[in-house]
C-alpha positions, 0 to 999 in steps of 0.5 A, a space after each residue: 697451746 699445751 694443756 695441763 690440769 691445775 693443781 687438784 688440791 686448788 679451791 679455785 672454781 673452774 669452768 669446763 670448756 670444750 675445744 677443738 685443737 688443731 696440730 700442724 707441721 712445716 717440714 721445709 721453710 718458705 721459699 717465697 719472699 717474705 711479706 714486709 712489715 709496715 715501715 714503722 714496725 720491727 720485731 725485737 728479741 727479748 733475751 732475759 725477758 722479765 715475768 712481769 713483761 711476759 705476763 703483759 704480753 700473754 695476758 694482752 694478747 690472750 685475753 680474748 681467746 682464753 689463754 689461761 694456762 700460763 695465768 695459772 703457772 707461779 712466777 718462779 715457774 715462768 721465770 725458769 721457762 724464760 731462762 730456759 735457753 731453748 725458749 726465745 721471746 719475740 716482740 713486734 713493736 709498731 710505732 714504740 709500743 708492743 703490737 704482739 709477740 711469739 714464743 718459740 722452743 727449739 727441742 732437743 730433736 730439731 724441732 721448733 714449736 711456735 708456742 704461742 703467737 698472736 697480736 695485741 687487740 689494737 694491732 688487729 686488722 691492720 695488715 701485720 698478721 701474715 708478715 709477722 707469722 712469717 718472721 717467726 717462720 723465718 727465725 724458727 728455720 734460721 735454726 737449727 730446726 728440721 721441723 716446725 710445729 704449731 697448735 691452734 684451737 677453736 678458741 683462738 682468733 678465727 683467722 689463726 688456722 686459715 693463716 697457718 695453712 697459708 703460710 705453709 703449715 699442714 694439719 696433722 691431726 685435730 683432737 677435742 679437748 676439755 679444759 678446766 679454766 678457773 673462772 676468777 681470771 675473768 676470761 671470755 669462755 668460748 662457745 662449744 666447737 660445732 659438731 662435725 
């Protein structure tokens, strides 16, 4: 998750959170057959996604993993992101209700970034993550795409990094970041990363 400091004129108190961010890339599409989603699951692209629905997806998937940045962004800016033709929102449905989402951003240089990816809390542990991630990867490579990128951090689900690597991403670099997370968001703050 990319980070930007909130408006310095804001009077909202913040907590400084340290995370280790891992940047990954995939240079070629996978060659193995994709794992199947459960029979009652499907992924739907949401063209013209509303700000309210996007906030529901982002807040629900990210609430346990300190997804804070877009919670601080005004509706007008979220609406502009959602109108951008380079951005697409894809929702996993199971049994008629949302079970996760991912966001792709296709960049001018042919890179496709997996900006956000995750399952709803009720969908974790039901063996959908691997197939859902592969759906995101295959959608990205359906193009145009000559490189796929993603990043994850120590605030994310502990299986995030191993799952990205198992899916074919390779680690490019790791950096420690300090996030000024607004305390009024009510998010669970992650513990500091372990040394080393």
